[in-house]
DRENDO-1510 file (C-alpha; in Angstrom, 1 decimal, always signed):
<recs>
REC; n; res; u; v; w
REC; 1; MET; -19.8; +7.7; +12.8 .
REC; 2; GLY; -21.2; +10.8; +14.4 .
REC; 3; ALA; -18.1; +12.9; +14.2 .
REC; 4; ALA; -18.0; +12.4; +10.4 .
REC; 5; THR; -20.9; +14.9; +10.0 .
REC; 6; THR; -18.5; +17.7; +11.0 .
REC; 7; GLY; -16.2; +16.6; +8.2 .
REC; 8; ARG; -13.1; +16.3; +10.5 .
REC; 9; PRO; -13.5; +13.8; +13.3 .
REC; 10; THR; -11.0; +13.9; +16.2 .
REC; 11; SER; -8.6; +11.0; +17.0 .
REC; 12; THR; -10.7; +10.3; +20.1 .
REC; 13; GLY; -13.8; +10.0; +18.0 .
REC; 14; ARG; -12.0; +7.6; +15.6 .
REC; 15; LEU; -10.8; +5.5; +18.5 .
REC; 16; ARG; -14.3; +5.3; +20.0 .
REC; 17; SER; -15.7; +4.3; +16.5 .
REC; 18; ALA; -13.0; +1.7; +16.2 .
REC; 19; ALA; -13.8; +0.3; +19.6 .
REC; 20; ARG; -17.5; -0.1; +18.5 .
REC; 21; ALA; -16.6; -1.6; +15.2 .
REC; 22; GLY; -13.9; -3.9; +16.8 .
REC; 23; PRO; -13.4; -7.0; +14.7 .
REC; 24; GLY; -14.8; -5.4; +11.6 .
REC; 25; VAL; -12.1; -2.8; +11.5 .
REC; 26; ILE; -9.4; -5.3; +12.2 .
REC; 27; ALA; -10.8; -7.6; +9.5 .
REC; 28; ALA; -10.8; -4.8; +6.9 .
REC; 29; LEU; -7.2; -3.8; +7.7 .
REC; 30; VAL; -5.8; -7.3; +7.8 .
REC; 31; GLY; -7.8; -8.2; +4.6 .
REC; 32; SER; -6.2; -5.2; +2.8 .
REC; 33; THR; -2.7; -6.3; +3.7 .
REC; 34; ALA; -3.5; -9.9; +2.6 .
REC; 35; CYS; -4.7; -8.6; -0.7 .
REC; 36; TRP; -1.5; -6.5; -1.2 .
REC; 37; GLY; +0.8; -9.2; +0.0 .
REC; 38; PHE; -0.5; -12.1; -2.2 .
REC; 39; ALA; -1.2; -9.8; -5.1 .
REC; 40; THR; +2.4; -8.8; -5.2 .
REC; 41; VAL; +3.2; -12.4; -5.9 .
REC; 42; ALA; +0.5; -12.5; -8.6 .
REC; 43; SER; +1.8; -9.4; -10.2 .
REC; 44; LYS; +5.3; -10.8; -10.3 .
REC; 45; GLY; +3.9; -13.8; -12.2 .
REC; 46; ALA; +1.9; -11.5; -14.5 .
REC; 47; LEU; +5.1; -9.6; -15.5 .
REC; 48; SER; +6.0; -12.7; -17.5 .
REC; 49; TYR; +3.2; -11.8; -19.8 .
REC; 50; LEU; +3.2; -8.0; -20.0 .
REC; 51; PRO; +5.8; -5.3; -19.3 .
REC; 52; PRO; +5.4; -3.1; -16.2 .
REC; 53; VAL; +3.5; +0.0; -17.4 .
REC; 54; THR; +1.3; -2.1; -19.8 .
REC; 55; LEU; +0.5; -4.5; -17.0 .
REC; 56; LEU; -0.3; -1.7; -14.5 .
REC; 57; THR; -2.6; +0.0; -17.0 .
REC; 58; ALA; -4.5; -3.3; -17.6 .
REC; 59; GLN; -4.7; -4.0; -13.8 .
REC; 60; LEU; -6.0; -0.5; -13.0 .
REC; 61; SER; -8.5; -0.8; -15.8 .
REC; 62; ALA; -9.9; -3.9; -14.2 .
REC; 63; SER; -9.9; -2.2; -10.8 .
REC; 64; VAL; -11.7; +1.0; -12.0 .
REC; 65; ALA; -14.3; -1.1; -13.8 .
REC; 66; PHE; -14.9; -3.2; -10.6 .
REC; 67; LEU; -15.1; -0.2; -8.3 .
REC; 68; TRP; -17.5; +1.9; -10.3 .
REC; 69; THR; -19.7; -1.1; -10.9 .
REC; 70; ILE; -20.0; -1.6; -7.1 .
REC; 71; VAL; -20.6; +2.2; -6.7 .
REC; 72; MET; -23.5; +2.0; -9.1 .
REC; 73; ILE; -24.9; -1.2; -7.6 .
REC; 74; THR; -24.7; +0.1; -4.0 .
REC; 75; ARG; -25.6; +3.7; -4.9 .
REC; 76; ALA; -22.8; +4.9; -2.7 .
REC; 77; PRO; -22.9; +8.7; -2.1 .
REC; 78; LEU; -20.6; +10.7; -4.4 .
REC; 79; PRO; -18.6; +13.6; -2.9 .
REC; 80; SER; -19.0; +17.2; -3.9 .
REC; 81; PRO; -16.9; +18.4; -6.9 .
REC; 82; ARG; -14.5; +20.2; -4.5 .
REC; 83; ARG; -13.9; +17.1; -2.4 .
REC; 84; ALA; -13.7; +14.9; -5.5 .
REC; 85; GLY; -10.9; +17.2; -6.7 .
REC; 86; SER; -8.9; +16.6; -3.5 .
REC; 87; ALA; -9.4; +12.9; -3.8 .
REC; 88; ALA; -8.2; +13.0; -7.4 .
REC; 89; LEU; -4.9; +14.6; -6.5 .
REC; 90; SER; -4.2; +11.8; -4.0 .
REC; 91; GLY; -4.8; +9.3; -6.8 .
REC; 92; VAL; -1.7; +10.6; -8.6 .
REC; 93; LEU; +0.4; +9.6; -5.6 .
REC; 94; GLU; -1.1; +6.1; -5.4 .
REC; 95; PRO; -1.8; +4.1; -7.5 .
REC; 96; GLY; -0.3; +6.5; -10.0 .
REC; 97; LEU; +3.3; +7.2; -9.0 .
REC; 98; ALA; +3.6; +4.6; -6.3 .
REC; 99; TYR; +2.7; +1.6; -8.5 .
REC; 100; THR; +4.5; +2.9; -11.6 .
REC; 101; ALA; +7.7; +2.9; -9.6 .
REC; 102; GLY; +6.8; -0.3; -7.7 .
REC; 103; MET; +5.8; -2.3; -10.8 .
REC; 104; SER; +9.0; -1.3; -12.6 .
REC; 105; GLY; +11.1; -2.2; -9.6 .
REC; 106; LEU; +9.3; -5.6; -9.3 .
REC; 107; MET; +10.5; -6.4; -12.8 .
REC; 108; LEU; +14.0; -6.2; -11.5 .
REC; 109; THR; +13.8; -7.8; -8.1 .
REC; 110; GLY; +12.0; -10.6; -6.3 .
REC; 111; ALA; +8.5; -10.5; -4.9 .
REC; 112; SER; +9.7; -11.3; -1.4 .
REC; 113; GLN; +12.3; -8.7; -1.6 .
REC; 114; ALA; +9.7; -6.1; -2.7 .
REC; 115; SER; +7.4; -7.1; +0.2 .
REC; 116; LEU; +10.1; -6.8; +2.8 .
REC; 117; ILE; +11.3; -3.4; +1.5 .
REC; 118; GLY; +7.7; -2.3; +1.7 .
REC; 119; ALA; +7.7; -3.1; +5.4 .
REC; 120; ILE; +9.2; +0.3; +6.1 .
REC; 121; GLU; +6.1; +2.1; +4.9 .
REC; 122; PRO; +4.6; +2.5; +8.5 .
REC; 123; LEU; +7.8; +4.2; +9.6 .
REC; 124; LEU; +7.6; +6.5; +6.6 .
REC; 125; VAL; +4.0; +7.3; +7.5 .
REC; 126; VAL; +5.1; +8.2; +11.0 .
REC; 127; LEU; +7.9; +10.5; +9.8 .
REC; 128; ILE; +5.6; +12.2; +7.2 .
REC; 129; ALA; +2.9; +12.8; +9.8 .
REC; 130; TRP; +5.6; +14.3; +12.0 .
REC; 131; LEU; +6.8; +16.6; +9.3 .
REC; 132; THR; +3.3; +17.5; +8.1 .
REC; 133; PHE; +1.4; +17.9; +11.4 .
REC; 134; GLY; +4.4; +18.8; +13.7 .
REC; 135; ARG; +4.0; +15.7; +15.9 .
REC; 136; ARG; +7.4; +15.1; +17.4 .
REC; 137; PRO; +8.2; +11.4; +17.5 .
REC; 138; GLY; +8.6; +9.9; +21.0 .
REC; 139; ARG; +11.4; +7.9; +22.4 .
REC; 140; ASN; +10.0; +4.6; +21.1 .
REC; 141; THR; +9.8; +6.0; +17.6 .
REC; 142; ILE; +13.4; +7.1; +17.7 .
REC; 143; VAL; +14.5; +3.6; +18.9 .
REC; 144; ALA; +12.4; +2.1; +16.1 .
REC; 145; LEU; +14.1; +4.2; +13.5 .
REC; 146; ALA; +17.5; +3.2; +14.9 .
REC; 147; LEU; +16.5; -0.5; +14.4 .
REC; 148; ALA; +14.9; +0.0; +11.0 .
REC; 149; ILE; +17.9; +1.5; +9.3 .
REC; 150; PRO; +20.2; -1.5; +9.7 .
REC; 151; GLY; +17.2; -3.8; +9.2 .
REC; 152; THR; +16.4; -2.3; +5.8 .
REC; 153; ALA; +20.1; -2.5; +4.8 .
REC; 154; LEU; +20.1; -6.2; +5.6 .
REC; 155; LEU; +16.9; -6.7; +3.5 .
REC; 156; VAL; +18.4; -4.9; +0.5 .
REC; 157; TYR; +21.9; -6.3; +0.5 .
REC; 158; GLY; +21.5; -9.7; +2.4 .
REC; 159; ASP; +20.6; -11.9; -0.5 .
REC; 160; HIS; +23.3; -14.3; -1.6 .
REC; 161; SER; +21.1; -17.1; -2.8 .
REC; 162; ALA; +21.0; -15.9; -6.5 .
REC; 163; ASN; +17.6; -17.6; -6.9 .
REC; 164; TYR; +16.3; -14.6; -8.8 .
REC; 165; GLU; +17.8; -11.6; -10.5 .
REC; 166; ARG; +18.1; -8.6; -8.1 .
REC; 167; SER; +19.4; -5.2; -8.9 .
REC; 168; LEU; +20.0; -2.1; -6.8 .
REC; 169; ALA; +17.9; -0.1; -9.3 .
REC; 170; GLY; +14.9; -2.4; -8.7 .
REC; 171; ASP; +15.2; -2.1; -4.9 .
REC; 172; GLY; +15.5; +1.7; -5.3 .
REC; 173; LEU; +12.3; +1.8; -7.4 .
REC; 174; ILE; +10.5; -0.3; -4.8 .
REC; 175; LEU; +11.7; +2.1; -2.1 .
REC; 176; LEU; +10.5; +5.1; -4.1 .
REC; 177; GLY; +7.1; +3.6; -4.6 .
REC; 178; THR; +6.9; +2.9; -0.9 .
REC; 179; LEU; +7.6; +6.6; -0.2 .
REC; 180; PHE; +4.7; +7.7; -2.5 .
REC; 181; ALA; +2.5; +5.1; -0.8 .
REC; 182; ALA; +3.2; +6.6; +2.6 .
REC; 183; LEU; +2.4; +10.1; +1.3 .
REC; 184; TYR; -0.9; +8.6; +0.0 .
REC; 185; VAL; -1.8; +7.1; +3.4 .
REC; 186; VAL; -1.2; +10.4; +5.2 .
REC; 187; ARG; -3.3; +12.3; +2.7 .
REC; 188; SER; -6.1; +9.7; +2.6 .
REC; 189; SER; -6.3; +9.7; +6.4 .
REC; 190; GLN; -7.7; +13.2; +6.0 .
REC; 191; LEU; -10.0; +12.4; +3.0 .
REC; 192; SER; -11.5; +9.2; +4.5 .
REC; 193; SER; -13.5; +11.1; +7.1 .
REC; 194; ARG; -15.1; +13.3; +4.4 .
REC; 195; ILE; -15.7; +10.8; +1.5 .
REC; 196; ALA; -17.1; +7.3; +1.7 .
REC; 197; PRO; -14.4; +4.7; +1.1 .
REC; 198; LEU; -15.9; +3.1; -2.0 .
REC; 199; PRO; -16.2; +6.3; -4.1 .
REC; 200; LEU; -13.0; +7.6; -2.7 .
REC; 201; ALA; -11.1; +4.5; -4.0 .
REC; 202; ALA; -13.0; +4.7; -7.3 .
REC; 203; ILE; -12.0; +8.4; -7.8 .
REC; 204; GLN; -8.4; +7.8; -6.8 .
REC; 205; HIS; -8.0; +4.8; -9.1 .
REC; 206; SER; -9.6; +6.6; -12.0 .
REC; 207; VAL; -7.1; +9.4; -11.8 .
REC; 208; GLY; -4.3; +6.9; -11.2 .
REC; 209; LEU; -5.4; +5.1; -14.4 .
REC; 210; GLY; -5.4; +8.3; -16.3 .
REC; 211; PHE; -1.8; +9.0; -15.1 .
REC; 212; VAL; -0.6; +5.6; -16.0 .
REC; 213; ALA; -2.4; +5.5; -19.4 .
REC; 214; ALA; -0.7; +8.8; -20.3 .
REC; 215; LEU; +2.7; +7.3; -19.3 .
REC; 216; LEU; +1.9; +4.2; -21.3 .
REC; 217; VAL; +1.5; +6.3; -24.5 .
REC; 218; VAL; +4.9; +7.8; -23.9 .
REC; 219; VAL; +6.5; +4.4; -23.2 .
REC; 220; LEU; +5.0; +2.7; -26.3 .
REC; 221; ALA; +5.9; +5.7; -28.5 .
REC; 222; SER; +9.5; +5.6; -27.3 .
REC; 223; GLY; +9.8; +1.8; -27.8 .
REC; 224; LEU; +10.6; +1.2; -24.1 .
REC; 225; GLU; +7.9; -1.4; -24.0 .
REC; 226; GLN; +6.7; -3.6; -26.9 .
REC; 227; PRO; +3.9; -5.8; -25.5 .
REC; 228; ASP; +2.7; -8.7; -27.5 .
REC; 229; PHE; -0.9; -9.1; -26.6 .
REC; 230; THR; -1.5; -12.0; -28.9 .
REC; 231; ALA; +1.1; -14.0; -27.0 .
REC; 232; VAL; -0.8; -13.7; -23.6 .
REC; 233; PRO; -2.9; -16.8; -23.0 .
REC; 234; GLY; -6.4; -16.8; -21.5 .
REC; 235; ALA; -5.0; -17.8; -18.1 .
REC; 236; GLY; -2.6; -14.9; -18.3 .
REC; 237; TRP; -5.4; -12.4; -18.9 .
REC; 238; LEU; -7.3; -13.9; -16.1 .
REC; 239; LEU; -4.3; -13.5; -13.8 .
REC; 240; VAL; -4.0; -9.8; -14.9 .
REC; 241; VAL; -7.6; -9.0; -14.2 .
REC; 242; VAL; -7.9; -10.9; -10.9 .
REC; 243; SER; -4.6; -9.4; -9.6 .
REC; 244; GLY; -5.8; -6.0; -10.6 .
REC; 245; VAL; -9.1; -6.3; -8.7 .
REC; 246; VAL; -7.4; -7.8; -5.6 .
REC; 247; GLN; -4.3; -5.6; -5.4 .
REC; 248; TYR; -6.1; -2.4; -6.2 .
REC; 249; ALA; -9.9; -2.4; -5.9 .
REC; 250; LEU; -10.3; -4.7; -2.9 .
REC; 251; ALA; -7.1; -3.8; -1.0 .
REC; 252; PHE; -7.6; +0.0; -1.2 .
REC; 253; TRP; -11.3; -0.3; -0.5 .
REC; 254; LEU; -10.7; -2.3; +2.7 .
REC; 255; TYR; -7.8; -0.2; +3.8 .
REC; 256; LEU; -9.8; +3.0; +3.4 .
REC; 257; LEU; -12.7; +1.4; +5.4 .
REC; 258; GLY; -10.2; +0.8; +8.2 .
REC; 259; LEU; -8.6; +4.2; +7.8 .
REC; 260; ARG; -12.0; +5.9; +8.2 .
REC; 261; MET; -12.3; +4.4; +11.7 .
REC; 262; VAL; -8.9; +4.6; +13.3 .
REC; 263; PRO; -6.0; +7.2; +13.3 .
REC; 264; VAL; -3.4; +7.0; +10.5 .
REC; 265; ASP; -0.8; +5.7; +13.0 .
REC; 266; LYS; -2.7; +2.6; +14.0 .
REC; 267; ALA; -3.9; +1.9; +10.4 .
REC; 268; ALA; -0.3; +2.2; +9.1 .
REC; 269; LEU; +1.0; -0.4; +11.6 .
REC; 270; PHE; -1.3; -3.0; +10.1 .
REC; 271; LEU; +0.8; -2.7; +6.9 .
REC; 272; THR; +3.5; -4.7; +8.7 .
REC; 273; LEU; +1.4; -7.8; +7.8 .
REC; 274; THR; +1.9; -7.1; +4.1 .
REC; 275; PRO; +5.4; -8.7; +3.9 .
REC; 276; VAL; +4.2; -11.6; +5.9 .
REC; 277; PHE; +1.6; -12.5; +3.3 .
REC; 278; GLY; +3.9; -11.5; +0.4 .
REC; 279; VAL; +6.9; -13.6; +1.6 .
REC; 280; ALA; +4.6; -16.5; +2.3 .
REC; 281; GLY; +3.1; -16.3; -1.2 .
REC; 282; ALA; +6.6; -15.9; -2.8 .
REC; 283; VAL; +8.0; -18.9; -1.0 .
REC; 284; ALA; +5.0; -21.1; -1.7 .
REC; 285; LEU; +4.2; -20.1; -5.3 .
REC; 286; LEU; +7.4; -18.7; -6.8 .
REC; 287; ASP; +10.0; -21.0; -5.1 .
REC; 288; GLU; +11.8; -18.0; -3.7 .
REC; 289; THR; +14.0; -18.3; -0.6 .
REC; 290; LEU; +15.4; -15.9; +1.9 .
REC; 291; SER; +18.9; -15.8; +3.2 .
REC; 292; VAL; +19.6; -15.8; +7.0 .
REC; 293; LEU; +20.6; -12.1; +6.7 .
REC; 294; GLN; +17.4; -11.2; +5.0 .
REC; 295; VAL; +15.3; -13.0; +7.6 .
REC; 296; CYS; +17.2; -11.2; +10.3 .
REC; 297; GLY; +16.7; -7.9; +8.5 .
REC; 298; GLY; +13.0; -8.6; +8.1 .
REC; 299; VAL; +12.6; -9.4; +11.8 .
REC; 300; LEU; +14.6; -6.3; +12.8 .
REC; 301; THR; +12.5; -4.1; +10.6 .
REC; 302; LEU; +9.2; -5.5; +11.8 .
REC; 303; VAL; +10.3; -5.3; +15.5 .
REC; 304; ALA; +11.1; -1.6; +14.8 .
REC; 305; ILE; +7.7; -0.9; +13.4 .
REC; 306; VAL; +5.9; -2.7; +16.2 .
REC; 307; ALA; +8.0; -0.7; +18.7 .
REC; 308; THR; +6.3; +2.5; +17.4 .
REC; 309; SER; +3.1; +1.3; +19.0 .
REC; 310; ALA; +4.6; +0.7; +22.4 .
REC; 311; ASN; +4.0; +4.2; +23.8 .
REC; 312; ARG; +1.4; +4.1; +26.6 .
REC; 313; SER; -1.2; +6.9; +27.1 .
REC; 314; PRO; -2.4; +7.7; +30.6 .
REC; 315; GLU; -5.8; +8.4; +29.2 .
REC; 316; SER; -6.4; +5.1; +27.5 .
REC; 317; GLY; -4.3; +2.9; +29.8 .
REC; 318; GLY; -3.0; +1.2; +26.7 .
REC; 319; MET; -1.3; +2.1; +23.5 .
REC; 320; SER; -1.4; +5.7; +22.3 .
REC; 321; TRP; -2.2; +5.7; +18.6 .
REC; 322; GLY; -3.0; +9.3; +17.9 .
REC; 323; ARG; -0.9; +11.8; +19.8 .
REC; 324; ASP; +2.7; +10.8; +20.3 .
REC; 325; VAL; +3.4; +9.6; +16.8 .
</recs>
């Protein structure tokens, strides 16, 4: 990517790179959403063995070990100390804060519920990019927001099946985690053009692990969590490790690869696939079901997010991903 040598490629440069990469970029972004969607279901299952903060610490430990092993094997170039510091701060947002809130919320709500609430992340990314970079949202974005608000309400309050315990606190924690994740995406869109995706993910997850480990010390000391490691079977530990590598190492690495090639707006829209994989996994593996109202809410929210990409640019003759957010 030629523009990367300047440290700050333009949206046009990223679009040209994406056009050259084509299927590779799409595969990376779709692959990341599949990892996140299915791993949400796996994490829901792993919560039966370990409480939230303990589980998150174990999963991130597996992720960090995997990422740094691949960094050493591939000899990926490491960033300068100054850029590494910038990457470290973003790691506090996600996986640090985002997954601490999300994992705690997942303990209280269903995996499909969590996946569908997370579907509003692309809209949050658009809003944050507007507030951060001063990009006024266009008409399509305003319409999308008008659709997403009632859609999200249906997702949160539309479950009457009682097939799993759901609490307003759990939904709120999932929503808070989604907000932190959106902030992470916007920040990482700037970092991904300056730092190679693999070491960037490794640095972010190392800092996130440090944040969560410090929180775990507090949680254990206060008695809020009392994990019984001896009660976790071998299959349970395997689930913890595999879900950690898939949900964190692979998902973030693939997403940062895609984010390096396309503007943040376009990359964010691929996140709409996460609830598709998440709900499919929850229905198939956890026997969860969705009410009619929830299905309607999910469809309405996804339609709203897709609508944000419907703005056409005279220059490209197609969708405008970079200017009118």
